[in-house]
Structures are given as structure tokens and as C-alpha cells.
py3Dmol code that shows the C-alpha trace and the ligand (Angstrom):
import py3Dmol

protein = """\
ATOM      1  CA  MET A   1      35.481 -69.737 -68.522  1.00  0.00           C
ATOM      2  CA  ALA A   2      32.485 -71.022 -66.591  1.00  0.00           C
ATOM      3  CA  SER A   3      29.533 -72.653 -68.377  1.00  0.00           C
ATOM      4  CA  ILE A   4      27.458 -72.653 -65.189  1.00  0.00           C
ATOM      5  CA  ILE A   5      27.764 -70.453 -62.114  1.00  0.00           C
ATOM      6  CA  VAL A   6      25.538 -71.461 -59.211  1.00  0.00           C
ATOM      7  CA  GLU A   7      25.550 -68.937 -56.386  1.00  0.00           C
ATOM      8  CA  GLN A   8      24.063 -69.582 -52.975  1.00  0.00           C
ATOM      9  CA  ILE A   9      20.854 -71.200 -54.228  1.00  0.00           C
ATOM     10  CA  THR A  10      18.176 -72.247 -51.756  1.00  0.00           C
ATOM     11  CA  LYS A  11      14.856 -73.978 -52.319  1.00  0.00           C
ATOM     12  CA  SER A  12      12.270 -75.240 -49.861  1.00  0.00           C
ATOM     13  CA  PHE A  13       9.180 -77.379 -50.371  1.00  0.00           C
ATOM     14  CA  GLY A  14       6.942 -76.462 -47.444  1.00  0.00           C
ATOM     15  CA  LYS A  15       9.103 -76.954 -44.360  1.00  0.00           C
ATOM     16  CA  GLN A  16      11.547 -79.192 -46.255  1.00  0.00           C
ATOM     17  CA  ARG A  17      14.689 -77.290 -47.239  1.00  0.00           C
ATOM     18  CA  ALA A  18      15.799 -79.247 -50.325  1.00  0.00           C
ATOM     19  CA  VAL A  19      18.717 -76.973 -51.282  1.00  0.00           C
ATOM     20  CA  ASP A  20      20.406 -74.814 -48.680  1.00  0.00           C
ATOM     21  CA  GLY A  21      22.972 -72.338 -49.985  1.00  0.00           C
ATOM     22  CA  VAL A  22      24.694 -74.388 -52.674  1.00  0.00           C
ATOM     23  CA  SER A  23      27.385 -72.723 -54.818  1.00  0.00           C
ATOM     24  CA  PHE A  24      29.666 -74.127 -57.498  1.00  0.00           C
ATOM     25  CA  GLU A  25      30.968 -73.414 -60.974  1.00  0.00           C
ATOM     26  CA  VAL A  26      31.239 -75.748 -63.935  1.00  0.00           C
ATOM     27  CA  GLU A  27      34.075 -74.870 -66.303  1.00  0.00           C
ATOM     28  CA  LYS A  28      33.616 -75.002 -70.052  1.00  0.00           C
ATOM     29  CA  GLY A  29      34.711 -78.357 -71.463  1.00  0.00           C
ATOM     30  CA  GLU A  30      34.955 -80.256 -68.187  1.00  0.00           C
ATOM     31  CA  LEU A  31      33.167 -83.355 -66.975  1.00  0.00           C
ATOM     32  CA  PHE A  32      31.766 -82.332 -63.620  1.00  0.00           C
ATOM     33  CA  GLY A  33      30.273 -84.664 -61.009  1.00  0.00           C
ATOM     34  CA  LEU A  34      27.204 -83.611 -59.023  1.00  0.00           C
ATOM     35  CA  LEU A  35      27.072 -86.095 -56.165  1.00  0.00           C
ATOM     36  CA  GLY A  36      25.139 -86.754 -53.023  1.00  0.00           C
ATOM     37  CA  PRO A  37      23.063 -89.404 -51.259  1.00  0.00           C
ATOM     38  CA  ASN A  38      19.346 -89.938 -51.939  1.00  0.00           C
ATOM     39  CA  GLY A  39      17.353 -86.818 -51.177  1.00  0.00           C
ATOM     40  CA  ALA A  40      20.470 -84.610 -51.007  1.00  0.00           C
ATOM     41  CA  GLY A  41      19.037 -81.989 -53.359  1.00  0.00           C
ATOM     42  CA  LYS A  42      20.791 -82.890 -56.631  1.00  0.00           C
ATOM     43  CA  THR A  43      17.720 -83.073 -58.866  1.00  0.00           C
ATOM     44  CA  THR A  44      16.311 -79.911 -57.315  1.00  0.00           C
ATOM     45  CA  SER A  45      19.629 -78.148 -58.006  1.00  0.00           C
ATOM     46  CA  ILE A  46      19.572 -79.337 -61.625  1.00  0.00           C
ATOM     47  CA  ARG A  47      15.993 -78.141 -62.026  1.00  0.00           C
ATOM     48  CA  ILE A  48      17.007 -74.742 -60.682  1.00  0.00           C
ATOM     49  CA  MET A  49      19.994 -74.666 -63.052  1.00  0.00           C
ATOM     50  CA  LEU A  50      17.668 -75.393 -65.973  1.00  0.00           C
ATOM     51  CA  ASP A  51      15.074 -72.847 -64.809  1.00  0.00           C
ATOM     52  CA  ILE A  52      12.432 -75.556 -64.300  1.00  0.00           C
ATOM     53  CA  PHE A  53      12.222 -74.328 -60.679  1.00  0.00           C
ATOM     54  CA  LYS A  54      12.886 -70.802 -59.459  1.00  0.00           C
ATOM     55  CA  PRO A  55      15.164 -70.748 -56.409  1.00  0.00           C
ATOM     56  CA  ASP A  56      13.876 -69.066 -53.231  1.00  0.00           C
ATOM     57  CA  SER A  57      17.160 -67.155 -53.201  1.00  0.00           C
ATOM     58  CA  GLY A  58      20.493 -67.192 -54.984  1.00  0.00           C
ATOM     59  CA  SER A  59      21.202 -67.129 -58.705  1.00  0.00           C
ATOM     60  CA  VAL A  60      22.310 -69.240 -61.652  1.00  0.00           C
ATOM     61  CA  SER A  61      24.186 -68.168 -64.749  1.00  0.00           C
ATOM     62  CA  ILE A  62      24.100 -70.735 -67.548  1.00  0.00           C
ATOM     63  CA  LEU A  63      26.054 -70.314 -70.807  1.00  0.00           C
ATOM     64  CA  GLY A  64      26.824 -66.732 -69.870  1.00  0.00           C
ATOM     65  CA  GLY A  65      23.629 -65.465 -68.230  1.00  0.00           C
ATOM     66  CA  PRO A  66      20.036 -66.311 -67.373  1.00  0.00           C
ATOM     67  CA  MET A  67      18.286 -69.237 -69.092  1.00  0.00           C
ATOM     68  CA  SER A  68      16.396 -68.437 -72.295  1.00  0.00           C
ATOM     69  CA  GLU A  69      14.357 -70.381 -74.875  1.00  0.00           C
ATOM     70  CA  ALA A  70      17.221 -70.098 -77.396  1.00  0.00           C
ATOM     71  CA  LYS A  71      19.689 -71.539 -74.882  1.00  0.00           C
ATOM     72  CA  LYS A  72      17.544 -74.623 -74.348  1.00  0.00           C
ATOM     73  CA  GLU A  73      18.556 -75.792 -77.846  1.00  0.00           C
ATOM     74  CA  ARG A  74      22.230 -75.573 -76.806  1.00  0.00           C
ATOM     75  CA  ILE A  75      21.643 -77.845 -73.811  1.00  0.00           C
ATOM     76  CA  GLY A  76      21.018 -81.597 -73.580  1.00  0.00           C
ATOM     77  CA  TYR A  77      19.287 -82.887 -70.447  1.00  0.00           C
ATOM     78  CA  LEU A  78      18.799 -86.513 -69.497  1.00  0.00           C
ATOM     79  CA  PRO A  79      16.367 -86.431 -66.572  1.00  0.00           C
ATOM     80  CA  GLU A  80      16.272 -89.093 -63.880  1.00  0.00           C
ATOM     81  CA  GLU A  81      12.710 -90.078 -64.767  1.00  0.00           C
ATOM     82  CA  ARG A  82      12.855 -91.514 -68.271  1.00  0.00           C
ATOM     83  CA  GLY A  83       9.711 -90.360 -70.064  1.00  0.00           C
ATOM     84  CA  LEU A  84       9.322 -91.329 -73.741  1.00  0.00           C
ATOM     85  CA  TYR A  85       5.964 -91.773 -75.463  1.00  0.00           C
ATOM     86  CA  GLN A  86       5.425 -95.504 -75.026  1.00  0.00           C
ATOM     87  CA  ASP A  87       3.211 -96.182 -78.057  1.00  0.00           C
ATOM     88  CA  VAL A  88       5.400 -94.543 -80.698  1.00  0.00           C
ATOM     89  CA  GLN A  89       7.996 -96.331 -82.828  1.00  0.00           C
ATOM     90  CA  LEU A  90      11.560 -95.714 -81.678  1.00  0.00           C
ATOM     91  CA  GLU A  91      12.820 -93.997 -84.818  1.00  0.00           C
ATOM     92  CA  ARG A  92       9.761 -91.737 -85.171  1.00  0.00           C
ATOM     93  CA  ALA A  93       9.942 -90.739 -81.509  1.00  0.00           C
ATOM     94  CA  LEU A  94      13.652 -89.900 -81.718  1.00  0.00           C
ATOM     95  CA  VAL A  95      13.374 -87.897 -84.935  1.00  0.00           C
ATOM     96  CA  TYR A  96      10.407 -85.948 -83.562  1.00  0.00           C
ATOM     97  CA  LEU A  97      12.162 -85.156 -80.266  1.00  0.00           C
ATOM     98  CA  CYS A  98      15.292 -84.046 -82.125  1.00  0.00           C
ATOM     99  CA  THR A  99      13.265 -81.611 -84.253  1.00  0.00           C
ATOM    100  CA  LEU A 100      11.994 -80.092 -80.990  1.00  0.00           C
ATOM    101  CA  LYS A 101      15.662 -79.386 -80.213  1.00  0.00           C
ATOM    102  CA  GLY A 102      16.002 -77.291 -83.372  1.00  0.00           C
ATOM    103  CA  LEU A 103      17.185 -79.876 -85.938  1.00  0.00           C
ATOM    104  CA  THR A 104      15.519 -79.973 -89.361  1.00  0.00           C
ATOM    105  CA  ARG A 105      13.708 -83.221 -90.116  1.00  0.00           C
ATOM    106  CA  SER A 106      16.334 -84.425 -92.563  1.00  0.00           C
ATOM    107  CA  VAL A 107      19.280 -83.650 -90.254  1.00  0.00           C
ATOM    108  CA  ALA A 108      17.368 -85.255 -87.372  1.00  0.00           C
ATOM    109  CA  LYS A 109      16.813 -88.419 -89.453  1.00  0.00           C
ATOM    110  CA  THR A 110      20.495 -88.703 -90.377  1.00  0.00           C
ATOM    111  CA  ARG A 111      21.733 -88.070 -86.837  1.00  0.00           C
ATOM    112  CA  VAL A 112      19.220 -90.450 -85.298  1.00  0.00           C
ATOM    113  CA  GLU A 113      20.259 -93.177 -87.715  1.00  0.00           C
ATOM    114  CA  GLU A 114      23.955 -92.636 -86.903  1.00  0.00           C
ATOM    115  CA  TYR A 115      23.265 -92.737 -83.195  1.00  0.00           C
ATOM    116  CA  MET A 116      21.009 -95.794 -83.448  1.00  0.00           C
ATOM    117  CA  GLU A 117      23.880 -97.584 -85.227  1.00  0.00           C
ATOM    118  CA  ARG A 118      26.328 -96.506 -82.563  1.00  0.00           C
ATOM    119  CA  PHE A 119      23.995 -97.431 -79.707  1.00  0.00           C
ATOM    120  CA  ASP A 120      23.192-100.781 -81.286  1.00  0.00           C
ATOM    121  CA  LEU A 121      19.497 -99.902 -81.600  1.00  0.00           C
ATOM    122  CA  ILE A 122      19.157 -99.939 -85.373  1.00  0.00           C
ATOM    123  CA  ALA A 123      17.549-103.402 -85.437  1.00  0.00           C
ATOM    124  CA  HIS A 124      14.874-102.088 -83.073  1.00  0.00           C
ATOM    125  CA  ARG A 125      14.036 -98.894 -84.978  1.00  0.00           C
ATOM    126  CA  LYS A 126      10.487-100.003 -85.837  1.00  0.00           C
ATOM    127  CA  LYS A 127       9.640-101.248 -82.361  1.00  0.00           C
ATOM    128  CA  LYS A 128       7.406 -99.221 -80.102  1.00  0.00           C
ATOM    129  CA  ILE A 129       9.173 -97.685 -77.117  1.00  0.00           C
ATOM    130  CA  LYS A 130       7.186 -99.917 -74.746  1.00  0.00           C
ATOM    131  CA  GLU A 131       8.608-102.972 -76.535  1.00  0.00           C
ATOM    132  CA  LEU A 132      12.178-101.959 -75.685  1.00  0.00           C
ATOM    133  CA  SER A 133      14.104-103.084 -72.620  1.00  0.00           C
ATOM    134  CA  LYS A 134      14.933-100.589 -69.851  1.00  0.00           C
ATOM    135  CA  GLY A 135      18.517-100.277 -71.039  1.00  0.00           C
ATOM    136  CA  MET A 136      17.394 -99.732 -74.650  1.00  0.00           C
ATOM    137  CA  GLN A 137      14.976 -97.009 -73.532  1.00  0.00           C
ATOM    138  CA  GLN A 138      17.765 -95.352 -71.608  1.00  0.00           C
ATOM    139  CA  LYS A 139      20.006 -95.431 -74.683  1.00  0.00           C
ATOM    140  CA  ALA A 140      17.143 -93.957 -76.720  1.00  0.00           C
ATOM    141  CA  GLN A 141      16.851 -91.122 -74.241  1.00  0.00           C
ATOM    142  CA  LEU A 142      20.608 -90.565 -74.395  1.00  0.00           C
ATOM    143  CA  ILE A 143      20.277 -90.173 -78.159  1.00  0.00           C
ATOM    144  CA  VAL A 144      17.679 -87.443 -77.615  1.00  0.00           C
ATOM    145  CA  THR A 145      20.049 -85.785 -75.119  1.00  0.00           C
ATOM    146  CA  LEU A 146      23.050 -85.801 -77.462  1.00  0.00           C
ATOM    147  CA  ALA A 147      21.885 -85.835 -81.091  1.00  0.00           C
ATOM    148  CA  HIS A 148      21.439 -82.074 -81.466  1.00  0.00           C
ATOM    149  CA  GLU A 149      25.114 -81.719 -80.446  1.00  0.00           C
ATOM    150  CA  PRO A 150      24.568 -79.516 -77.411  1.00  0.00           C
ATOM    151  CA  GLU A 151      27.460 -77.565 -75.920  1.00  0.00           C
ATOM    152  CA  LEU A 152      26.243 -78.332 -72.393  1.00  0.00           C
ATOM    153  CA  VAL A 153      24.973 -81.751 -71.307  1.00  0.00           C
ATOM    154  CA  ILE A 154      23.362 -82.469 -67.935  1.00  0.00           C
ATOM    155  CA  ILE A 155      22.776 -86.156 -67.301  1.00  0.00           C
ATOM    156  CA  ASP A 156      21.131 -87.739 -64.283  1.00  0.00           C
ATOM    157  CA  GLU A 157      22.228 -91.356 -63.642  1.00  0.00           C
ATOM    158  CA  PRO A 158      23.334 -92.113 -67.223  1.00  0.00           C
ATOM    159  CA  PHE A 159      24.483 -95.659 -66.370  1.00  0.00           C
ATOM    160  CA  SER A 160      21.661 -96.851 -64.109  1.00  0.00           C
ATOM    161  CA  ALA A 161      20.041 -99.379 -66.497  1.00  0.00           C
ATOM    162  CA  LEU A 162      23.095-100.207 -68.603  1.00  0.00           C
ATOM    163  CA  ASP A 163      25.115-103.438 -68.717  1.00  0.00           C
ATOM    164  CA  PRO A 164      28.943-103.218 -68.661  1.00  0.00           C
ATOM    165  CA  VAL A 165      29.280-103.143 -72.474  1.00  0.00           C
ATOM    166  CA  ASN A 166      26.778-100.296 -72.844  1.00  0.00           C
ATOM    167  CA  THR A 167      28.235 -98.497 -69.834  1.00  0.00           C
ATOM    168  CA  GLN A 168      31.632 -98.556 -71.537  1.00  0.00           C
ATOM    169  CA  MET A 169      30.107 -97.261 -74.759  1.00  0.00           C
ATOM    170  CA  VAL A 170      28.395 -94.356 -73.002  1.00  0.00           C
ATOM    171  CA  LYS A 171      31.623 -93.526 -71.162  1.00  0.00           C
ATOM    172  CA  ASP A 172      33.468 -93.431 -74.495  1.00  0.00           C
ATOM    173  CA  ILE A 173      30.797 -91.138 -75.928  1.00  0.00           C
ATOM    174  CA  LEU A 174      31.037 -88.801 -72.925  1.00  0.00           C
ATOM    175  CA  ARG A 175      34.840 -88.690 -73.210  1.00  0.00           C
ATOM    176  CA  GLU A 176      34.582 -87.949 -76.933  1.00  0.00           C
ATOM    177  CA  ALA A 177      32.120 -85.144 -76.244  1.00  0.00           C
ATOM    178  CA  ARG A 178      34.456 -83.672 -73.655  1.00  0.00           C
ATOM    179  CA  ALA A 179      37.368 -83.865 -76.114  1.00  0.00           C
ATOM    180  CA  LYS A 180      35.263 -81.759 -78.512  1.00  0.00           C
ATOM    181  CA  GLY A 181      34.808 -79.103 -75.813  1.00  0.00           C
ATOM    182  CA  VAL A 182      31.338 -80.093 -74.613  1.00  0.00           C
ATOM    183  CA  THR A 183      30.653 -79.328 -70.940  1.00  0.00           C
ATOM    184  CA  ILE A 184      29.104 -82.260 -69.069  1.00  0.00           C
ATOM    185  CA  VAL A 185      27.476 -82.337 -65.646  1.00  0.00           C
ATOM    186  CA  MET A 186      26.932 -85.888 -64.455  1.00  0.00           C
ATOM    187  CA  CYS A 187      24.774 -86.798 -61.514  1.00  0.00           C
ATOM    188  CA  THR A 188      25.326 -90.354 -60.259  1.00  0.00           C
ATOM    189  CA  HIS A 189      25.664 -92.597 -57.242  1.00  0.00           C
ATOM    190  CA  GLN A 190      28.257 -94.721 -59.021  1.00  0.00           C
ATOM    191  CA  MET A 191      31.442 -93.381 -57.489  1.00  0.00           C
ATOM    192  CA  HIS A 192      33.810 -95.491 -59.569  1.00  0.00           C
ATOM    193  CA  GLN A 193      32.356 -93.902 -62.720  1.00  0.00           C
ATOM    194  CA  VAL A 194      33.002 -90.477 -61.247  1.00  0.00           C
ATOM    195  CA  GLU A 195      36.571 -91.514 -60.410  1.00  0.00           C
ATOM    196  CA  GLU A 196      37.092 -92.620 -63.988  1.00  0.00           C
ATOM    197  CA  LEU A 197      35.440 -89.703 -65.724  1.00  0.00           C
ATOM    198  CA  CYS A 198      35.178 -86.527 -63.694  1.00  0.00           C
ATOM    199  CA  ASP A 199      37.691 -83.714 -63.456  1.00  0.00           C
ATOM    200  CA  ARG A 200      35.998 -81.939 -60.572  1.00  0.00           C
ATOM    201  CA  LEU A 201      32.951 -82.513 -58.419  1.00  0.00           C
ATOM    202  CA  VAL A 202      30.606 -81.120 -55.828  1.00  0.00           C
ATOM    203  CA  LEU A 203      29.153 -83.359 -53.126  1.00  0.00           C
ATOM    204  CA  ILE A 204      25.963 -82.130 -51.517  1.00  0.00           C
ATOM    205  CA  ASN A 205      24.224 -83.617 -48.509  1.00  0.00           C
ATOM    206  CA  ARG A 206      20.983 -82.431 -46.952  1.00  0.00           C
ATOM    207  CA  GLY A 207      20.996 -79.498 -49.340  1.00  0.00           C
ATOM    208  CA  LYS A 208      24.449 -78.254 -48.325  1.00  0.00           C
ATOM    209  CA  THR A 209      27.820 -78.324 -50.099  1.00  0.00           C
ATOM    210  CA  MET A 210      30.126 -80.804 -48.352  1.00  0.00           C
ATOM    211  CA  LEU A 211      32.984 -81.127 -50.855  1.00  0.00           C
ATOM    212  CA  TYR A 212      33.874 -79.122 -53.923  1.00  0.00           C
ATOM    213  CA  GLY A 213      36.960 -79.189 -56.102  1.00  0.00           C
ATOM    214  CA  ARG A 214      39.327 -81.340 -58.096  1.00  0.00           C
ATOM    215  CA  LEU A 215      38.938 -85.075 -57.545  1.00  0.00           C
ATOM    216  CA  ASP A 216      42.679 -85.665 -57.014  1.00  0.00           C
ATOM    217  CA  GLU A 217      42.886 -82.826 -54.475  1.00  0.00           C
ATOM    218  CA  ILE A 218      39.867 -84.126 -52.570  1.00  0.00           C
ATOM    219  CA  ARG A 219      41.392 -87.609 -52.430  1.00  0.00           C
ATOM    220  CA  ARG A 220      44.699 -86.202 -51.226  1.00  0.00           C
ATOM    221  CA  GLN A 221      42.893 -84.156 -48.576  1.00  0.00           C
ATOM    222  CA  TYR A 222      41.244 -87.325 -47.236  1.00  0.00           C
ATOM    223  CA  ALA A 223      44.348 -89.506 -47.468  1.00  0.00           C
ATOM    224  CA  GLN A 224      45.108 -91.320 -44.232  1.00  0.00           C
ATOM    225  CA  PRO A 225      48.766 -91.643 -43.195  1.00  0.00           C
ATOM    226  CA  GLU A 226      48.985 -95.108 -44.756  1.00  0.00           C
ATOM    227  CA  LEU A 227      51.269 -96.754 -47.274  1.00  0.00           C
ATOM    228  CA  ILE A 228      50.905 -99.749 -49.538  1.00  0.00           C
ATOM    229  CA  VAL A 229      54.199-101.603 -49.797  1.00  0.00           C
ATOM    230  CA  ARG A 230      55.042-104.782 -51.702  1.00  0.00           C
ATOM    231  CA  PRO A 231      58.500-106.056 -50.765  1.00  0.00           C
ATOM    232  CA  VAL A 232      60.243-108.765 -52.783  1.00  0.00           C
ATOM    233  CA  GLY A 233      60.761-110.860 -49.631  1.00  0.00           C
ATOM    234  CA  GLY A 234      59.346-110.209 -46.166  1.00  0.00           C
ATOM    235  CA  LEU A 235      59.137-106.932 -44.290  1.00  0.00           C
ATOM    236  CA  PRO A 236      61.249-106.330 -41.120  1.00  0.00           C
ATOM    237  CA  ALA A 237      59.141-106.091 -37.962  1.00  0.00           C
ATOM    238  CA  ASP A 238      60.378-102.705 -36.702  1.00  0.00           C
ATOM    239  CA  VAL A 239      60.371-100.350 -39.692  1.00  0.00           C
ATOM    240  CA  VAL A 240      60.954 -96.723 -38.650  1.00  0.00           C
ATOM    241  CA  GLY A 241      57.752 -94.658 -38.512  1.00  0.00           C
ATOM    242  CA  VAL A 242      55.335 -97.586 -38.798  1.00  0.00           C
ATOM    243  CA  SER A 243      52.801 -98.144 -36.021  1.00  0.00           C
ATOM    244  CA  SER A 244      51.074-101.192 -37.506  1.00  0.00           C
ATOM    245  CA  ALA A 245      51.289-103.407 -40.564  1.00  0.00           C
ATOM    246  CA  GLU A 246      48.564-105.515 -42.121  1.00  0.00           C
ATOM    247  CA  ARG A 247      49.433-108.149 -44.696  1.00  0.00           C
ATOM    248  CA  LEU A 248      47.187-109.021 -47.622  1.00  0.00           C
ATOM    249  CA  ASN A 249      48.329-111.171 -50.577  1.00  0.00           C
ATOM    250  CA  GLY A 250      52.007-110.252 -50.342  1.00  0.00           C
ATOM    251  CA  GLU A 251      51.142-106.573 -49.985  1.00  0.00           C
ATOM    252  CA  TYR A 252      51.436-104.654 -46.721  1.00  0.00           C
ATOM    253  CA  ARG A 253      49.273-101.769 -45.617  1.00  0.00           C
ATOM    254  CA  LEU A 254      51.367 -99.719 -43.204  1.00  0.00           C
ATOM    255  CA  ARG A 255      49.903 -97.183 -40.814  1.00  0.00           C
ATOM    256  CA  LEU A 256      52.361 -94.442 -39.871  1.00  0.00           C
ATOM    257  CA  THR A 257      53.059 -92.930 -36.462  1.00  0.00           C
ATOM    258  CA  ALA A 258      51.910 -89.321 -36.020  1.00  0.00           C
ATOM    259  CA  SER A 259      55.287 -87.692 -36.781  1.00  0.00           C
ATOM    260  CA  ALA A 260      56.521 -90.057 -39.531  1.00  0.00           C
ATOM    261  CA  THR A 261      56.489 -89.244 -43.231  1.00  0.00           C
ATOM    262  CA  PRO A 262      56.466 -91.723 -46.149  1.00  0.00           C
ATOM    263  CA  GLN A 263      60.069 -90.618 -46.828  1.00  0.00           C
ATOM    264  CA  ASP A 264      61.163 -91.785 -43.329  1.00  0.00           C
ATOM    265  CA  VAL A 265      59.736 -95.231 -44.037  1.00  0.00           C
ATOM    266  CA  LEU A 266      61.237 -95.450 -47.521  1.00  0.00           C
ATOM    267  CA  ARG A 267      64.662 -94.353 -46.263  1.00  0.00           C
ATOM    268  CA  ASP A 268      64.643 -97.022 -43.533  1.00  0.00           C
ATOM    269  CA  LEU A 269      63.568 -99.755 -45.953  1.00  0.00           C
ATOM    270  CA  VAL A 270      66.273 -98.795 -48.471  1.00  0.00           C
ATOM    271  CA  GLN A 271      68.957 -98.601 -45.755  1.00  0.00           C
ATOM    272  CA  ARG A 272      68.036-102.099 -44.622  1.00  0.00           C
ATOM    273  CA  GLY A 273      68.311-103.367 -48.181  1.00  0.00           C
ATOM    274  CA  VAL A 274      64.634-104.308 -48.537  1.00  0.00           C
ATOM    275  CA  ALA A 275      63.882-104.677 -52.263  1.00  0.00           C
ATOM    276  CA  LEU A 276      60.517-103.164 -53.217  1.00  0.00           C
ATOM    277  CA  GLU A 277      58.123-103.942 -56.054  1.00  0.00           C
ATOM    278  CA  GLN A 278      55.648-101.309 -54.955  1.00  0.00           C
ATOM    279  CA  PHE A 279      55.660 -98.333 -52.601  1.00  0.00           C
ATOM    280  CA  GLU A 280      52.742 -95.922 -52.651  1.00  0.00           C
ATOM    281  CA  ILE A 281      50.681 -93.620 -50.480  1.00  0.00           C
ATOM    282  CA  ALA A 282      47.265 -95.194 -49.909  1.00  0.00           C
ATOM    283  CA  MET A 283      44.575 -92.943 -51.410  1.00  0.00           C
ATOM    284  CA  PRO A 284      40.984 -93.351 -50.249  1.00  0.00           C
ATOM    285  CA  THR A 285      38.375 -94.248 -52.859  1.00  0.00           C
ATOM    286  CA  LEU A 286      35.624 -91.747 -53.553  1.00  0.00           C
ATOM    287  CA  ASP A 287      33.191 -94.279 -52.083  1.00  0.00           C
ATOM    288  CA  GLU A 288      35.098 -94.183 -48.774  1.00  0.00           C
ATOM    289  CA  ILE A 289      35.215 -90.382 -48.792  1.00  0.00           C
ATOM    290  CA  PHE A 290      31.500 -90.160 -49.647  1.00  0.00           C
ATOM    291  CA  ILE A 291      30.547 -92.440 -46.741  1.00  0.00           C
ATOM    292  CA  GLN A 292      32.878 -90.647 -44.338  1.00  0.00           C
ATOM    293  CA  VAL A 293      31.504 -87.201 -45.230  1.00  0.00           C
ATOM    294  CA  VAL A 294      27.833 -88.199 -45.258  1.00  0.00           C
ATOM    295  CA  GLN A 295      28.025 -90.242 -42.043  1.00  0.00           C
ATOM    296  CA  GLY A 296      30.136 -87.527 -40.412  1.00  0.00           C
ATOM    297  CA  GLN A 297      27.436 -84.933 -41.056  1.00  0.00           C
ATOM    298  CA  GLY A 298      24.786 -87.354 -39.777  1.00  0.00           C
ATOM    299  CA  GLU A 299      26.691 -87.721 -36.496  1.00  0.00           C
ATOM    300  CA  LEU A 300      27.193 -83.939 -36.162  1.00  0.00           C
ATOM    301  CA  ASP A 301      23.504 -83.273 -36.756  1.00  0.00           C
ATOM    302  CA  GLY A 302      22.526 -86.061 -34.373  1.00  0.00           C
TER     303      GLY A 302
END
"""
ligand_1 = """\
31
LIG
N 8.449 -81.347 -55.979
C 8.761 -81.594 -54.710
N 7.863 -81.400 -53.708
C 8.182 -81.620 -52.431
N 9.384 -82.046 -52.007
C 10.336 -82.259 -52.934
C 10.062 -82.055 -54.342
N 11.210 -82.347 -55.011
C 12.118 -82.731 -54.085
N 11.596 -82.669 -52.847
C 12.318 -82.979 -51.587
O 13.541 -82.275 -51.611
C 14.619 -83.059 -51.135
C 15.690 -83.169 -52.198
O 15.203 -83.961 -53.281
P 15.987 -84.177 -54.639
O 15.071 -84.896 -55.565
O 16.560 -82.886 -55.106
O 17.159 -85.141 -54.159
P 18.244 -85.970 -55.001
O 19.576 -85.591 -54.436
O 18.051 -85.767 -56.450
O 17.906 -87.462 -54.566
P 18.004 -88.900 -55.338
O 19.459 -89.263 -55.391
O 17.256 -89.805 -54.428
O 17.383 -88.722 -56.679
C 14.007 -84.393 -50.722
O 13.765 -84.351 -49.334
C 12.689 -84.444 -51.487
O 11.727 -85.158 -50.770
"""
view = py3Dmol.view(width=600, height=400)
view.addModel(protein, "pdb")
view.setStyle({"model": 0}, {"cartoon": {"style": "trace"}})
view.addModel(ligand_1, "xyz")
view.setStyle({"model": 1}, {"stick": {}})
view.zoomTo()
view.show()
């Protein structure tokens, strides 16, 4: 079942077309990546999804239909711009913001305390927001996003100000939420985080959908005919189906001829008695795919 259905949305600001016919669906309980370079239209798409902006055309169904006031309490949103009242003490600010999301004061207090423990903020509970570091403020905002236990979470750059320890903690929290059936849409430029966390993704560029689908399928689709092979000894010079071989730290990256398959190469190596520690099809990283797609569109558009 889909938690969000985005159909052919468009949005212009003056002559600038920020979103240009974007469609995708986010399944219930998945961790979905919303990706794209700066200015691609991600934040505008999120704002349309959350009914902050009306689209010029197209439609959005969220949690089974149009957005409503009641639904807002079932959603957690971490916006890109982190706006907390700077002069208020951390704990007071968090409890207050959680009551705005429908929690009673006493439940809000308990949850906030639990989350402050978990996020290692408890020692700072009496500090004003402006006295907290950037990373601490971001964790505080994540608490506001999550503490009312929303069924749908939309987070824009959740890791941007976090050190590796806090990044790991937030990733664990997101995985736990997913395991409980929470739907998560994550907008980020950090491709390795997407590779680690996301089931499916959409990549938009200049307002248009460039890639959409399962991460593993997208990587397979962009796989070059290359192998990574680690032989026990050396590699013969004339392996069947190999057009070039590059050696790096005992590992070879083999480029295949147009008609060869990985099986042809493996068969030849086995027949020649080459012992192998590793034999795998080289998969491109999401970073490489992102750059290829974005630069490719740039070249097409001139
Ligand atoms: N309120 C606005 N008024 C005018 N133009 C806007 C407004 N919001 C966004 N835009 C323009 O729309 C385009 C898409 O912006 P958007 O913020 O959606 O991109 P983004 O993918 O979130 O980028 P980033 O990764 O840099 O945050 C940009 O060209 C931007 O200048």
C-alpha cells in the first residue's frame, strides 16, 4: 500500500519551473530516498507533498487522500532550515513543540526525556537553544520530528551537522522506526547514507524525474561490463573476453569485450587453473550514477 502518491506535479516560481511533472509512490513502511543536486526541486516537492505549497498541476495523496489538519499529527517533518526558538530552554521548547503535535503535556515530558537520554542531550536540558551546538540543535529538531511517533516521517538532510557517532545513532533510530512500520522519506546529498538505508529512491534533476525504483535494480542497470577479480597468484595476460585489465593492490579490474559475459571469463580462468579469492561484477556506486545522470542531462540540454 502506498503512503504517498505523487502524480505529475508541476510548480513554477515566475519563469522558473522548480518541479516539472514529477511522479512517484512511497510504499508504507519503506525508507525512500528523494535525491537530486542543489536546486533540483526536492524541497519544493516536499512542500507540495505536505500541502505547504499548492502545485500548479498534478496531485498528491498522502496517507490515503488529501492532506488534512488531523493528518499533520500523524506526520513528522524535519525541514532543511532548522528553526527552533533560540531563547527558550531545550526541554521546554521540545515539550511545547510535542504538545503542538497532539501529545498531552505529561506524555510529551516523558517522551522528550527518553529521547534526550537517547540523543545524549539530557545534560543540556536547561540550556537555551542558542547555547547548543549545530549538531545538538539538529538532534533537538529530530526529537520534535519523531517524539509523537508519527507513521510517516519526511526528513531533509538529517545527517548534515552530525559527527560519525551521532550519524550512526540517527541511522539506527531510522532503521528501528522502519522495523516498526514507519514510512520514511529521506532527502539527502549523502549518497553512501542512501546506499546503506534506502530501499527505493527517486532522483530528480531540474524538476524532472531522472531515476526511480529499487536501489539494487538501478545499480544493476548502470553496471558497466567490468569485473573485480582477486587471483591467488598472478593473472594470465590473455584471458578470454577481457579487453583490458587494471591492477590495484592485488585486485584486478577487468573490462570485458562487447560480446563476452562474466561466465566466459570465469570459465576460462577455471580451465586455466587460476585460483580465485574474489570474483564479482563491478557495481557502480550511487555517487557515480548520480554524477553520470546529472552531467548527462546537462550535456543533453547544452
Ligand atoms: N519560494 C521560492 N521562490 C522562488 N523560487 C524558488 C522558491 N523555492 C524554490 N525556488 C526555486 O526552485 C528551484 C528548486 O528549488 P528547491 O529548493 O526545491 O531545490 P532543492 O532540490 O531542494 O535544492 P537544495 O538541494 O539546494 O536544497 C530552484 O531553482 C529555486 O531557486
